[in-house]
Every structure is written in C-alpha cells, then in structure tokens.
N, C-alpha and C positions, 0 to 999 in steps of 0.2 A: 622207537622215537616216538614220544607222546603226541597225539595230534587232537586238536579241539575240533569236533564237528560240530556242524550246524545242520538242523533239520528244518524243511521247508514248512512254511506257515499255509500260503496259498499257491500251489502250482498244479493243482488237477485240472485236466481238460476235459470238460462236460460239453462237447458238441461245439465249443466254441473257445478260442484263446482268451486267458483273462491274464492282466497284468499281475507281476511280482510286484506286492506290496510290502513285503518284509520277510524278516527271518529271526529265528532265535538262536542267540549264542551264548551257550553255558547260562541257561535259564535267564536271560537278558533278551527282551524282544526289543528288535530295531524295526523301524518304520520309516519310509519316506527316503532311504538311501537312493533307491533304484526304481525310477519312474518309467523306465522304457518297458513296452511290451515283452512278454516273456519271448515272442518269438523273432524280436528284433534284437534281444539281448546278446552279446558276443558270446556268451557261453551258453547257447540254446539253439536249437533248430526249429524248423517249421512245425515238428510234431509235437503233440501235446504229450508231454511226459513229465515226470518229477525231476526238478533241478537238485541234484545232490552234488553239494560242494563242501570242499574242506578246506579250510585256512590253516596255514602254518608259516609263520614267518614271512608273510607276504607272498607266498606262493599261492596260486589256485589250481586245484587239481581237478580235471573234469573227468566224467566218467570215462572217456576216451584216453585216459592217461596222457593228455596234451598238458605239458607245463608252460604257462606264459608269466612273466615277471612282470607284476602289475603291484602298485601300492594299495594297501586295503583301503576300503571305502570310507573307514572312520579317519584315517591318517592322511589321504589326500587333501582335502579341503584344510585341514590344520596347518601344514606346512606352506601350502601356497599362501594362505592369509599371513603367516608369519612372515615371509619374505616380502610380502606387499607392505606389510607394516614397517619393516626395516628401512625398504627404500623409500618411504615417505618420511620418516622420523629422522634418518640419520643426515639429511641435507639441512633440513631446519636445526638440528643438534648443533651442526658445525656453524650455521649461520649466527646463530644465538650466542655461541661461545666467542666467536670473533666479535661481534657487536659489544659483548659485556667487556670483554678486554680492552677495547678501543674506546668505549664510552663512558663505562661506569667504574673502571679502575682508576682513572685520575680523579674522579670525583670522591671515591672512597678514599684515595691517598689523601685528598684536600681534609676531608672531615676525620681522618685519622690524626694527622699533623695537629688539627684544631682541639682534638678530643682532650688533651690535657687540661685546657682551660675553655669550659663550656659558656664561660660569660664574656670569652674575647668576641670583639666586634668584628664584622666584616670591614675589610679596607672599602674606603670612600674611593668610588671610581675616579672622581676629580682628582685624586692624590697622583694616579697613574697618568691622567691627562697634563697635570702639572710637571710631573716628572719628564714626561716626553717633551714638552715645551721648553723645559730649561735644558735638556740634552742638545735640542735643535739651537737654542740659542748659544750654547756654548760653542757647538762646531760652527756657526755662522760668525761668531766673534771672532773664534782662532782663525777663520779663513781670511776675514779682513783686516785684522789689527796686528796678526803676527808675522807680516810678510814686508819685505823679504826675508829670507833666511838669516839667521844672526851672522854677522861680520866675523871671519877667521883671521886671526893674525898669521896665520902659517900657510895659507892659500894664495896664489899669486892672483891680482886682480884681472879681471877681462874688462877691457875697455870697447865697448860695443858701437861702433860708428855707424849710424844710421842718417843717411840724406833723406829727406822728403820734401814733398811740395803738395801745394793746395788742390785738392780734386774731391769730387763726391764721396769717394771710398777711403779718404785719408785717414779719417777717424777708425774706421773698422780695421784699416790695414794695421794701425799703431795700436790698438786695443788688442788684436790677436797677438801681436808680437810681445806686446807687454805681458799678457797672460803666460807666455813662454819664459820671459826673462824673470819674472817673479820667482821662479822656482831653482834659479841658479845662485848659488853663494858666490860673495865676494865680485858682484858685477856692478859697474859704472857704464850708464847709458849716455853716449853722447850723441844728441839728437840735432841734427842743423837743417834748418827750413832754407829752401829756396825762395826766399821772400825779402822785401826791403825791411821787415820788422817781425820780431816774433809774434806769432797769432795767438788769439785769445784761445782758441780750440786746442791747440797743442800744447800750450802751457797749462790749461786747466786739465787735460788729460794727464800730463807728466806728473803734476802735482798729487792727484788723486791715486796714482798707482801707488805711491810710497817707495818707489825705487830710488837708488842713488843714480842721479841724472844730472847733466849739464845740457842746458838748451841754448843753442847757437843759432845765427841767421847769416846769411850772405845771397844776395840775389845774382843769379847768372845774368851777365850782360845779354842784350836782346840779340846781337849778332851771333850768340851761341845757342840761342835758345831754338827749339824745334821750328821747322818751316815745311809744311807740306805732310809729307807722310811720317807719322810718328814713330814708325819703324826704323826710319833712317838709321843705320849703325854709325854713322859719321858724326852723329852728334853725340858729345861726350856728357850725357845727363849724368849730374850728382859729382862730377869732377872738382868743381870748386867747392863744394860742400864737404866732400872728403879731405881736401887740401886744408880747409880751414880747421877740421878737427885734428889733423897732424901738427899744425901750427900751434893749436890750444895746448896739445901734450906736450910740446918742447918748451913752450912758455911757462907751463905750470909745473913740470918735473926739471930739475937740472940735468945738465949733460951726463954727468957721472953719477946720477942716481942709483942707488942699490935697490930702489923699490921694484919688487917681482911684479911683472905683468905681461899681459898679452892683448894686443891690438886686431881686432877683427871687423872687416867691413862687411855689414848686415843690412842689405836692403829691406825695405819695409814689406815687401811683396813676397818674401819667401816664407818657407816653413821649415823650423828647425827642430831637431831632436835634442833632447836634453843630453843626450850623450856625446853630442858633437862639442858642447863646452867643456867636458870633463876631457874629452881628447885633446882638445887645444890648449888646456892649461899648463900643460908639460912642455910648451913649445921653446926650444933652445934658441933658434934662429928663425926659420920659417916652416911651418909644418902645411902639408897638403892633403887633400883627400877628394873624392869624387862629388859631383854635383849633377841632381837628375833635371831632367826636363830643359837641356840646354843645347844649343848647336844643332838643333834638329834631330836630335839623338834622344835616347832614353836617358842616358846619362854620359857625361863626359869625365875622363879620370886620368890620373897620371899613369904612366907605365912603369911598373916596378919590377926589378930584375929580382934572382933568386936570393940575392945578397940584401934584400931590402932597401936598394938604391933605386931613384928616380931616374930612368934612362930616356923617357920620352912621354909622348902623350896620345892617349885613345881620344882622338877628336877627327872629325871631318874637316870642319870649317878653320882654314889655314893652319893645317898641323905643325908648320915650320917657324911659327911664331916662337920667341926665346921663351916665354911661358905661356902656352896654350891652355890657359886655365881661366874659370869663372871669378867674379869678384868674391862670390861666397864660397869658394874652394881652398882658402889660405888664411892663415893666421901669422902674424910677426911679434916677436918678442919686443916688449916696449924698450929694452936697453938698446937694441939695434935702431929703433925709430930715433932715439934721443941720439946716438951716437953718429948717425949718418943723417945728418941735419939738412944735406942738399937733396935728399930723397923725396919728391913729390909725384904725385901723377901729372904727366904732361898734358897740358891744355892745347897747346898748338902743335901742329905738324905730326899728329898721331892719327892713323887710320883706326877705324872702328874694330873693336877687339882686342887694340893693344895698349889700352890703359893699364891693365894689369902688368903687362911686360915692362910698361914705362917706370914703374916703382919698383918692380921685384929686381930688375937688372941693376937698380942701384945698391941692393942690399945682399944680394946673394947670387951664387952660381947655381947651376942644376945640381951639381954634387952635394950641395948644402942642404938641399930639400929634404924634409922628415916625412916621410909617408904614416898617416895616421888611418883610423878605420879599417883595422886588420890589412895593413898593407894595401890601402886603397881598393878593398873588395866590399865595404860595405856603405851604403848610402844613408846619410844622416842629415842632408839637407836637399830641399826642393824647391826649384825654381818655379813655384805655383802660378802666381800671377792671378790676381783677382779680375774678373770679367769686367769691362766697363758697363756700367748700368745705363740702359737705353730709357731715357725720361722724355719721351716724345709728348707724351700728354700733359705735361707741365706748360706748354705753351710759351710764348714770349713773355707773358707778365707772370707767368707763375701761378700753379693751381694750388700748390700747399703753401703753408706759412714757411716764408723764408728765415724766420727768426728761430725756428726750431733745428736744433742743432743735430745734423746726422753724423 
C-alpha cells in the first residue's frame, strides 16, 4: 500500500523544547495547523526527539505502531464549518420560502392577471365600499320589508291568542314574541288587552311588526283582579281575554267552516321554539306537549305509553286534574272550536290551575289527545317570565321623562 510520508521541519531538541511550527507534505509546506508545544502534543513525549508521522486515509501511525482514528488536520475545520453553515442557513431558507409563498405569491398572481392589459387601471377602493354598503342595505331592506313569510294556500292558519296588560315590561314582552312569530308562515296574532280601550302602545307595536293581527280589548272586572299577593293562583288572569278571542273566532268563521286552522293560547311572557308551531300545525283535535319551568319542576309533561297514547300527567301540583297541563302546552283545531260553541274557560267556581281543564273537558277526552314533540320528550316552550324591574330611583314624581315609551 502506497503511503505519503511527511518529514519534520522543526523538531530537533537543542537543550530546550521548541514548538512544532509546521510540516512538509508531498513538497507542500503547511504552517500554523499545530500550535501546541511538541511535548504537549498527543503524539509526542517529553523527550526531545524527531516526530515522524505518516498520514494515510485519516490514520496516524506513531513510531510505537499505535493507531488512533482522527481526522486529518486539513479536513477537520472544513467539515465543522460546513455543518455550522448548514445549520444557520437552512432555517432562514425555510422561513424565506414560507414568507414568499404567503406574501408574494398573491401579489404575483394579481400582476399576472393584469399583465394582459398593462393600461388597465387599479380598481377604485370607493367602489368596494359602495358595494359593501349596497349589500348591507339590501340585507337590511329584506329584513324589514319582506316579513312575515309569504302566505300559503295549503298550510293551516295558526291563530295565536295572547292576553296582555299594561306594565313596564309589556312592550319588551310583546316585541320579543313578535320577533318569534315573524318567522312562522300563515300566522294570525290575536292580541287581547286587559284594558277599557286599546292602548296606543300596543296598537303602534302591532302595526309596525307587519304581522297579520287582530287587536281586541276587554277589561277584567275589579272583583276578579289581583288582591294582595300577585302569585295567588285563585285569580284567573287572562281568562276573560282568552274567552273574547274564542268569541271573535266563532263570530268571524261560520260553524261549518272548512277553513283549516289551529288555535294556540300563547302568553307574552313565554319563550317559544319555531319548531313548536310546525308541530301544532297538523293538530286534528287537541295536541299536547311538555312545558318547562312550571309547577315547581324543570318541566311538566303528558305521560305517554308505548302505543303513543296519553295516559296521565308528569306533574306534582294536583296530578289528578282532568287535564293537568299548562296553558302553553296544548293547541286546538279551529273546526273543533267552532263546532263546540259552548266551550269557554270557566270564570266562576274554578280553582287555580283548573282553567285549562274547564275548556278541554268540553272539547275532548284523554284518549283524544295527540302527543307532539317526539311523544312529549322534547321541550319546545319555556315559561320564562321576565323579572319585574325595580324602579325605586324614579321616586313619586318620576325621574325620567314619562312621555318616553319603554
């Protein structure tokens, strides 16, 4: 095997040790690669002798025939520097590549699209603003003027009966309810005020909604109004107003009318799912479903057997009532209302919680009830009740302007 030998340049010891300053390899002199004193060099000992080394493919052979694997002096710094450069340059290359693709690529694409016509002017930013404004105006216009949904000649009409009375939250309650009813097709809203005359507040609100509505009024006699505790269940609040709505329906539609429709008694302090109205629209006689937050429970519901028939009531408050159900938990077919002209809510001789039973027992039996809302397992109406506002800072004369309608 051919070996390339190096002869020493300065390695003689003349009374004292001298540093190894370089060597000659194949006629080329190398200087400055080894700066350690000769006696400290790993391939020398403390004695002053000539360093004789022979390099071959990275192996260093000492005079003692000891072989150690080391990189040549010329090759070690070169590979170390290359590795350092790669570690520094590679992350920056990746960052620049990502930035170029996310930032410059869209700009280049735009210029490419416009390259066919260099004289083409850049779009005016005001055009975009005007376009956005037009979109907003169109959406707003559609929201305001295309409600309620178009009337259908095939869907039964839902007659929603809502008794109401004057109080600080009346407008808020009616507004919230109107916003729900606006999404229901073929709906007629029968609003009956407990007042000696129709109030301007309610009349203006109904007119502005754009709904199909009828505005009635009847004042509850003083001997039937609340006395003391407003929570007294013996007071049939809203009973006279609901009865007036029933009379209006019977006077408006003939008894043998073929007009398809459903009657639903919806108080203004409840929350209604839109799904509920689609459920009740197919009512043949009387349909029923659960109501949440009534009777001191999370919800009250009809009890339905495996055959899909109502057999009782899931309630704690007087469960033996003929129809232990909340006013918001049932709907009646319009034709049944017209045919049973004697059916009204009883005003006298009826205990609290029995108003619903006083009407329904004149219309159907328990076996006639039609469970809705997935066999009475889904909650689609909530008796939420708006909290009565505390207006103690108004004082006796009133702090705010009483002419401002709330």
